[in-house]
Structures are given as C-alpha cells and as structure tokens.
BALOBA-1460 file (C-alpha; in Angstrom, 3 decimals):
// residues 254
<rec num="1" residu="m" x="69.360" y="82.088" z="108.108"/>
<rec num="2" residu="t" x="72.836" y="81.080" z="105.597"/>
<rec num="3" residu="e" x="75.687" y="79.553" z="107.641"/>
<rec num="4" residu="i" x="79.512" y="81.143" z="107.121"/>
<rec num="5" residu="i" x="82.062" y="79.156" z="107.091"/>
<rec num="6" residu="v" x="85.298" y="80.165" z="107.761"/>
<rec num="7" residu="s" x="87.438" y="78.432" z="106.199"/>
<rec num="8" residu="t" x="90.176" y="75.622" z="107.867"/>
<rec num="9" residu="q" x="92.473" y="76.484" z="104.708"/>
<rec num="10" residu="k" x="94.657" y="79.731" z="104.471"/>
<rec num="11" residu="p" x="95.395" y="81.390" z="101.327"/>
<rec num="12" residu="v" x="99.266" y="81.850" z="100.252"/>
<rec num="13" residu="l" x="100.566" y="85.638" z="100.444"/>
<rec num="14" residu="d" x="102.696" y="87.328" z="97.993"/>
<rec num="15" residu="t" x="105.661" y="89.309" z="98.819"/>
<rec num="16" residu="r" x="103.769" y="91.897" z="97.312"/>
<rec num="17" residu="p" x="100.924" y="92.464" z="94.844"/>
<rec num="18" residu="l" x="103.376" y="94.014" z="92.206"/>
<rec num="19" residu="r" x="107.154" y="93.593" z="92.164"/>
<rec num="20" residu="h" x="107.584" y="97.511" z="92.012"/>
<rec num="21" residu="r" x="105.734" y="100.400" z="93.944"/>
<rec num="22" residu="v" x="106.158" y="103.703" z="93.095"/>
<rec num="23" residu="g" x="104.037" y="106.560" z="94.945"/>
<rec num="24" residu="l" x="103.423" y="109.930" z="93.123"/>
<rec num="25" residu="i" x="102.553" y="113.208" z="95.290"/>
<rec num="26" residu="a" x="100.211" y="115.043" z="92.852"/>
<rec num="27" residu="l" x="98.373" y="118.339" z="93.378"/>
<rec num="28" residu="a" x="95.049" y="118.873" z="94.253"/>
<rec num="29" residu="t" x="94.144" y="120.083" z="90.890"/>
<rec num="30" residu="d" x="96.030" y="118.065" z="88.868"/>
<rec num="31" residu="h" x="94.420" y="116.115" z="85.616"/>
<rec num="32" residu="t" x="97.523" y="115.038" z="83.712"/>
<rec num="33" residu="s" x="100.575" y="113.138" z="85.671"/>
<rec num="34" residu="e" x="98.556" y="110.505" z="86.932"/>
<rec num="35" residu="v" x="97.346" y="109.393" z="83.590"/>
<rec num="36" residu="d" x="100.386" y="109.965" z="82.239"/>
<rec num="37" residu="y" x="102.272" y="107.700" z="84.643"/>
<rec num="38" residu="a" x="99.903" y="104.654" z="84.364"/>
<rec num="39" residu="r" x="100.396" y="104.488" z="80.774"/>
<rec num="40" residu="m" x="104.604" y="104.331" z="80.806"/>
<rec num="41" residu="l" x="104.742" y="102.477" z="84.298"/>
<rec num="42" residu="v" x="101.987" y="100.485" z="84.684"/>
<rec num="43" residu="p" x="103.012" y="98.038" z="81.561"/>
<rec num="44" residu="q" x="106.502" y="97.659" z="82.983"/>
<rec num="45" residu="g" x="104.528" y="95.915" z="85.779"/>
<rec num="46" residu="v" x="104.537" y="98.897" z="88.161"/>
<rec num="47" residu="g" x="102.365" y="99.869" z="90.626"/>
<rec num="48" residu="l" x="101.397" y="103.422" z="90.724"/>
<rec num="49" residu="y" x="100.230" y="105.024" z="94.665"/>
<rec num="50" residu="t" x="98.690" y="107.937" z="94.341"/>
<rec num="51" residu="a" x="98.474" y="110.457" z="97.300"/>
<rec num="52" residu="r" x="97.306" y="114.277" z="96.540"/>
<rec num="53" residu="i" x="98.402" y="117.768" z="98.269"/>
<rec num="54" residu="p" x="96.489" y="121.099" z="98.794"/>
<rec num="55" residu="y" x="96.638" y="123.787" z="95.860"/>
<rec num="56" residu="a" x="95.120" y="126.786" z="94.619"/>
<rec num="57" residu="n" x="96.031" y="128.729" z="91.181"/>
<rec num="58" residu="p" x="97.315" y="130.595" z="89.927"/>
<rec num="59" residu="v" x="100.313" y="129.577" z="89.764"/>
<rec num="60" residu="t" x="102.824" y="131.460" z="91.212"/>
<rec num="61" residu="p" x="106.404" y="130.555" z="93.326"/>
<rec num="62" residu="e" x="104.614" y="131.415" z="95.913"/>
<rec num="63" residu="t" x="101.607" y="129.064" z="96.251"/>
<rec num="64" residu="l" x="104.439" y="126.433" z="95.234"/>
<rec num="65" residu="r" x="106.434" y="127.581" z="97.110"/>
<rec num="66" residu="a" x="103.382" y="126.561" z="99.839"/>
<rec num="67" residu="m" x="103.447" y="123.387" z="98.923"/>
<rec num="68" residu="a" x="106.334" y="122.646" z="100.544"/>
<rec num="69" residu="p" x="104.734" y="121.668" z="104.005"/>
<rec num="70" residu="e" x="102.540" y="119.617" z="103.352"/>
<rec num="71" residu="l" x="105.156" y="116.762" z="101.472"/>
<rec num="72" residu="a" x="105.829" y="114.849" z="104.349"/>
<rec num="73" residu="q" x="102.915" y="113.732" z="105.484"/>
<rec num="74" residu="a" x="101.426" y="113.753" z="101.918"/>
<rec num="75" residu="a" x="104.470" y="110.986" z="101.544"/>
<rec num="76" residu="a" x="103.619" y="109.062" z="104.422"/>
<rec num="77" residu="l" x="100.409" y="108.427" z="103.636"/>
<rec num="78" residu="i" x="101.289" y="106.836" z="100.041"/>
<rec num="79" residu="l" x="101.179" y="102.839" z="101.625"/>
<rec num="80" residu="p" x="101.380" y="103.314" z="105.513"/>
<rec num="81" residu="d" x="104.502" y="101.573" z="106.616"/>
<rec num="82" residu="e" x="105.437" y="100.387" z="103.634"/>
<rec num="83" residu="a" x="108.072" y="100.891" z="101.790"/>
<rec num="84" residu="l" x="108.137" y="102.276" z="98.687"/>
<rec num="85" residu="d" x="110.954" y="101.694" z="95.424"/>
<rec num="86" residu="a" x="110.342" y="105.988" z="94.949"/>
<rec num="87" residu="v" x="108.288" y="109.016" z="95.534"/>
<rec num="88" residu="i" x="107.933" y="110.487" z="92.120"/>
<rec num="89" residu="y" x="106.506" y="114.501" z="93.493"/>
<rec num="90" residu="g" x="104.021" y="115.922" z="89.986"/>
<rec num="91" residu="c" x="105.247" y="120.006" z="90.240"/>
<rec num="92" residu="t" x="108.149" y="120.880" z="87.698"/>
<rec num="93" residu="s" x="107.545" y="124.434" z="88.841"/>
<rec num="94" residu="a" x="106.989" y="123.969" z="92.653"/>
<rec num="95" residu="s" x="110.499" y="121.326" z="92.639"/>
<rec num="96" residu="v" x="112.614" y="124.649" z="91.214"/>
<rec num="97" residu="c" x="110.629" y="127.233" z="93.731"/>
<rec num="98" residu="i" x="111.048" y="124.830" z="96.296"/>
<rec num="99" residu="g" x="113.848" y="123.312" z="96.162"/>
<rec num="100" residu="d" x="115.699" y="119.502" z="95.352"/>
<rec num="101" residu="a" x="117.145" y="119.461" z="98.289"/>
<rec num="102" residu="a" x="114.230" y="120.704" z="100.342"/>
<rec num="103" residu="v" x="111.429" y="118.060" z="98.232"/>
<rec num="104" residu="t" x="113.477" y="115.196" z="98.661"/>
<rec num="105" residu="a" x="114.264" y="115.688" z="102.452"/>
<rec num="106" residu="a" x="110.306" y="116.450" z="103.474"/>
<rec num="107" residu="i" x="109.261" y="113.547" z="101.811"/>
<rec num="108" residu="r" x="111.800" y="111.589" z="103.120"/>
<rec num="109" residu="q" x="110.647" y="112.933" z="106.496"/>
<rec num="110" residu="g" x="107.143" y="111.029" z="105.402"/>
<rec num="111" residu="k" x="109.344" y="108.005" z="103.692"/>
<rec num="112" residu="p" x="113.210" y="107.610" z="105.076"/>
<rec num="113" residu="d" x="115.597" y="105.919" z="102.517"/>
<rec num="114" residu="v" x="113.225" y="106.293" z="99.895"/>
<rec num="115" residu="a" x="114.336" y="107.483" z="96.120"/>
<rec num="116" residu="v" x="112.567" y="110.673" z="94.944"/>
<rec num="117" residu="v" x="112.018" y="112.178" z="92.028"/>
<rec num="118" residu="t" x="111.645" y="115.343" z="90.538"/>
<rec num="119" residu="p" x="110.544" y="116.572" z="87.196"/>
<rec num="120" residu="i" x="113.840" y="118.835" z="87.254"/>
<rec num="121" residu="s" x="115.681" y="116.305" z="88.909"/>
<rec num="122" residu="a" x="114.589" y="114.016" z="86.735"/>
<rec num="123" residu="t" x="114.787" y="116.826" z="83.265"/>
<rec num="124" residu="l" x="118.593" y="117.048" z="83.974"/>
<rec num="125" residu="a" x="119.052" y="114.055" z="83.609"/>
<rec num="126" residu="g" x="117.687" y="113.080" z="80.371"/>
<rec num="127" residu="l" x="119.660" y="115.764" z="79.197"/>
<rec num="128" residu="r" x="122.983" y="115.443" z="80.470"/>
<rec num="129" residu="a" x="122.520" y="111.151" z="79.613"/>
<rec num="130" residu="f" x="122.003" y="113.109" z="75.924"/>
<rec num="131" residu="g" x="125.240" y="115.358" z="76.249"/>
<rec num="132" residu="a" x="123.174" y="117.860" z="75.399"/>
<rec num="133" residu="k" x="125.312" y="121.889" z="76.285"/>
<rec num="134" residu="r" x="122.406" y="124.031" z="74.612"/>
<rec num="135" residu="i" x="118.831" y="124.284" z="74.922"/>
<rec num="136" residu="s" x="115.920" y="125.430" z="74.125"/>
<rec num="137" residu="v" x="113.139" y="125.573" z="76.319"/>
<rec num="138" residu="l" x="108.902" y="125.869" z="76.046"/>
<rec num="139" residu="t" x="106.563" y="126.160" z="79.852"/>
<rec num="140" residu="p" x="103.114" y="127.267" z="79.914"/>
<rec num="141" residu="y" x="103.840" y="129.706" z="82.925"/>
<rec num="142" residu="s" x="104.361" y="133.121" z="82.871"/>
<rec num="143" residu="v" x="107.771" y="134.800" z="82.933"/>
<rec num="144" residu="e" x="107.964" y="135.751" z="86.653"/>
<rec num="145" residu="t" x="107.093" y="131.486" z="87.521"/>
<rec num="146" residu="s" x="109.362" y="131.366" z="84.706"/>
<rec num="147" residu="r" x="112.014" y="132.725" z="85.959"/>
<rec num="148" residu="p" x="113.599" y="130.466" z="89.009"/>
<rec num="149" residu="m" x="113.247" y="127.512" z="85.852"/>
<rec num="150" residu="a" x="115.795" y="129.928" z="83.249"/>
<rec num="151" residu="d" x="118.361" y="130.812" z="86.266"/>
<rec num="152" residu="l" x="118.718" y="126.728" z="87.482"/>
<rec num="153" residu="f" x="119.149" y="125.858" z="83.989"/>
<rec num="154" residu="e" x="121.921" y="128.217" z="83.884"/>
<rec num="155" residu="v" x="123.161" y="127.668" z="87.083"/>
<rec num="156" residu="e" x="123.345" y="123.731" z="86.243"/>
<rec num="157" residu="g" x="125.874" y="124.783" z="83.482"/>
<rec num="158" residu="f" x="122.894" y="124.882" z="80.524"/>
<rec num="159" residu="g" x="123.579" y="127.498" z="78.117"/>
<rec num="160" residu="l" x="119.910" y="128.809" z="76.734"/>
<rec num="161" residu="d" x="119.893" y="129.283" z="73.363"/>
<rec num="162" residu="r" x="115.381" y="130.321" z="73.028"/>
<rec num="163" residu="f" x="112.378" y="130.752" z="76.313"/>
<rec num="164" residu="t" x="109.257" y="130.731" z="75.668"/>
<rec num="165" residu="c" x="106.800" y="131.301" z="78.328"/>
<rec num="166" residu="l" x="102.929" y="130.715" z="77.422"/>
<rec num="167" residu="d" x="101.224" y="133.297" z="80.140"/>
<rec num="168" residu="m" x="99.215" y="131.378" z="81.620"/>
<rec num="169" residu="d" x="98.833" y="130.898" z="85.369"/>
<rec num="170" residu="d" x="96.278" y="127.896" z="85.911"/>
<rec num="171" residu="d" x="96.945" y="124.247" z="86.286"/>
<rec num="172" residu="r" x="93.584" y="123.085" z="84.645"/>
<rec num="173" residu="e" x="94.405" y="125.260" z="81.524"/>
<rec num="174" residu="m" x="97.352" y="124.100" z="81.219"/>
<rec num="175" residu="a" x="95.727" y="120.522" z="81.226"/>
<rec num="176" residu="r" x="93.146" y="121.723" z="78.100"/>
<rec num="177" residu="i" x="96.568" y="122.483" z="75.913"/>
<rec num="178" residu="s" x="95.462" y="120.463" z="72.707"/>
<rec num="179" residu="l" x="97.741" y="117.577" z="72.019"/>
<rec num="180" residu="g" x="97.809" y="119.512" z="67.965"/>
<rec num="181" residu="s" x="98.636" y="123.344" z="70.106"/>
<rec num="182" residu="i" x="101.891" y="121.817" z="71.977"/>
<rec num="183" residu="i" x="103.281" y="120.583" z="68.880"/>
<rec num="184" residu="d" x="103.543" y="123.596" z="67.390"/>
<rec num="185" residu="l" x="104.159" y="125.931" z="70.279"/>
<rec num="186" residu="a" x="107.219" y="123.076" z="70.615"/>
<rec num="187" residu="t" x="108.532" y="123.886" z="67.270"/>
<rec num="188" residu="q" x="108.127" y="127.022" z="67.224"/>
<rec num="189" residu="a" x="109.868" y="127.474" z="70.383"/>
<rec num="190" residu="v" x="112.886" y="125.610" z="69.115"/>
<rec num="191" residu="a" x="115.858" y="128.011" z="68.482"/>
<rec num="192" residu="k" x="118.231" y="126.589" z="65.254"/>
<rec num="193" residu="g" x="121.744" y="124.888" z="67.381"/>
<rec num="194" residu="s" x="119.666" y="123.431" z="70.738"/>
<rec num="195" residu="e" x="121.153" y="120.302" z="71.256"/>
<rec num="196" residu="a" x="117.917" y="119.467" z="72.990"/>
<rec num="197" residu="l" x="114.289" y="120.712" z="73.944"/>
<rec num="198" residu="f" x="112.719" y="120.708" z="77.175"/>
<rec num="199" residu="i" x="108.921" y="121.220" z="77.711"/>
<rec num="200" residu="s" x="107.794" y="121.884" z="81.224"/>
<rec num="201" residu="c" x="105.270" y="121.116" z="83.616"/>
<rec num="202" residu="t" x="103.283" y="117.654" z="84.348"/>
<rec num="203" residu="a" x="99.978" y="119.518" z="83.581"/>
<rec num="204" residu="v" x="101.012" y="119.493" z="79.956"/>
<rec num="205" residu="r" x="100.201" y="116.519" z="78.129"/>
<rec num="206" residu="a" x="103.349" y="116.486" z="75.859"/>
<rec num="207" residu="a" x="104.669" y="113.154" z="77.724"/>
<rec num="208" residu="g" x="101.568" y="111.700" z="74.684"/>
<rec num="209" residu="v" x="103.505" y="113.989" z="71.601"/>
<rec num="210" residu="i" x="106.745" y="113.834" z="72.202"/>
<rec num="211" residu="a" x="107.537" y="111.428" z="69.154"/>
<rec num="212" residu="e" x="105.785" y="113.569" z="66.683"/>
<rec num="213" residu="i" x="107.065" y="116.527" z="68.349"/>
<rec num="214" residu="e" x="110.994" y="114.867" z="68.041"/>
<rec num="215" residu="a" x="110.101" y="114.361" z="64.647"/>
<rec num="216" residu="a" x="109.204" y="118.423" z="63.931"/>
<rec num="217" residu="v" x="111.817" y="118.929" z="65.260"/>
<rec num="218" residu="g" x="114.797" y="116.581" z="64.576"/>
<rec num="219" residu="i" x="116.237" y="116.930" z="68.356"/>
<rec num="220" residu="p" x="115.549" y="114.240" z="71.542"/>
<rec num="221" residu="v" x="112.806" y="116.167" z="73.766"/>
<rec num="222" residu="l" x="112.043" y="116.187" z="77.368"/>
<rec num="223" residu="s" x="108.950" y="116.680" z="78.967"/>
<rec num="224" residu="s" x="108.154" y="116.625" z="82.927"/>
<rec num="225" residu="n" x="106.061" y="113.306" z="82.876"/>
<rec num="226" residu="y" x="108.014" y="111.479" z="80.323"/>
<rec num="227" residu="a" x="111.306" y="112.541" z="81.668"/>
<rec num="228" residu="g" x="110.157" y="111.541" z="85.327"/>
<rec num="229" residu="a" x="108.734" y="108.028" z="83.675"/>
<rec num="230" residu="w" x="111.999" y="107.288" z="82.577"/>
<rec num="231" residu="q" x="114.594" y="108.398" z="85.397"/>
<rec num="232" residu="v" x="111.802" y="106.380" z="87.358"/>
<rec num="233" residu="l" x="112.757" y="102.931" z="85.492"/>
<rec num="234" residu="r" x="115.955" y="103.014" z="85.462"/>
<rec num="235" residu="l" x="115.953" y="104.153" z="88.848"/>
<rec num="236" residu="l" x="114.125" y="100.291" z="89.664"/>
<rec num="237" residu="g" x="116.490" y="98.623" z="86.701"/>
<rec num="238" residu="d" x="114.126" y="98.839" z="84.207"/>
<rec num="239" residu="q" x="116.069" y="99.494" z="80.587"/>
<rec num="240" residu="g" x="113.522" y="99.186" z="78.340"/>
<rec num="241" residu="a" x="110.774" y="101.821" z="76.190"/>
<rec num="242" residu="a" x="107.821" y="102.623" z="77.681"/>
<rec num="243" residu="a" x="107.130" y="105.825" z="75.351"/>
<rec num="244" residu="p" x="108.037" y="106.263" z="71.322"/>
<rec num="245" residu="g" x="111.435" y="109.057" z="71.652"/>
<rec num="246" residu="r" x="114.234" y="108.809" z="72.339"/>
<rec num="247" residu="l" x="114.933" y="109.010" z="75.979"/>
<rec num="248" residu="m" x="113.300" y="105.976" z="76.232"/>
<rec num="249" residu="q" x="116.349" y="104.600" z="74.193"/>
<rec num="250" residu="i" x="119.153" y="105.147" z="76.734"/>
<rec num="251" residu="g" x="119.939" y="104.934" z="80.076"/>
<rec num="252" residu="l" x="121.305" y="107.046" z="82.803"/>
<rec num="253" residu="a" x="124.200" y="108.603" z="82.534"/>
<rec num="254" residu="p" x="127.668" y="106.955" z="84.526"/>
C-alpha cells in the first residue's frame, strides 16, 4: 500500500483568490447574463459567483413578483459567511415589478450591507451619467409587462419619445433573438430627438453589439447587462472600458 505523507510545510494563504468578488442572482431559465457578465467582469479581475432562483415562464408581472421571496436565500448561498463587493440581480422587469428598494432589502437579508445592483438601477445611473432626458426604449416583453417600466421611467423624470415592445413572454426565446435582429430592431426603435436608447432584458444579448447599434443610431445605447457591468465596475473603483460602447468611457454621475 502506498504511504500518504502529510507535509510539514503549511501553505501561505492569500486573503482572497481574486481582489474583487461579485455575486449574481440569475433566473433558473437564464441563458445570457452569466455569459455577458463573465465576458465583461472576469477579465477585469472580478470573481463572478452565481446563484440561480426558481422561475417559470410566461414573463408576466405576477410571475416576476413571485421571485421576491427567493432573493434573500439566494444571496446567502453565494459564498456563505464571506463578504461580497456587490450582488447583481439578473432580471430587469422583476426589478421594476418588485421594486428596487424591495429587491435591495431582500438581498441584504442574505448579505447584509452589500452593494446591490439591478439592471434598472444601473440603467437609470447610466442615463443620468450621460445627462439624457429624452429616451427611446426597446423591450422584448408584452404590453402588460412593459407598462410598469414605462411608468417608472416617467416617474424618474425621463421623457419617453418611443417605447417599443416585441410582445414575447418566454425569456428562453428572448435569449435566442439573433444579434442581427437586435441591431435592426434597436435601430427601428429610436425616435428622432432621443438622447439615448435603452434595450431592456437580461436575456437579450444586446450587450455584445452595443457599439454596432450606436454606430447605426448615433446616440448612446444601454442594455440591461451592459449597464449592470458598468455600474459594478465603477462601484469597485475600476474606471476602465470593459467592453466597447460609450457608457464604458464615462464614470458615475456625482
């Protein structure tokens, strides 16, 4: 029998394997957000740690709000008893339907005092960093699911020049919208005079074609995951450009 030798030399432990660590709460059905955030955050030295929560289509205000009770436990399961620099909630429409304050409070039950980033809070911060007042919006959702978002932008003081939805109700199909279609649909969704375009939904793969859309429409473009990555990096003190596009060139508004 081979002898197993116990080393007498103890290893030196680093404080952390990586300088920063960020949690992501993703939907059980999600195909896109992990891929997007890994592409934009991990090369910047950010560890990305994901928990998934139960979710079942169709995408409606009711099914979105049903995720709220799962948020605290999901946050607590990301590196239990270890601090995170931030937690991202990977659902734009649920952030609107549940409410950012409620999402933040629930996540902090599982990870006290952590910085919480939602796609809608990041988008609002990005629009304000640009100084945009009038915007166009493209969502993949139904009218019913889009309405709370339109109402929120108006409450937050933004003028909606055009709000376009694709009337889809399955986030797995939203993740399959081709990149070419995203560019074409985004180009058509911009109203004359708008100062920025927001493409909603963490399932939609718009983060990978932001520069192409901006070249087509001539104004800043934000998507859910793109804005989320930008806000996380700025909160971590990273002022670099983790992806092409205008938002990655600027900092958070004072």
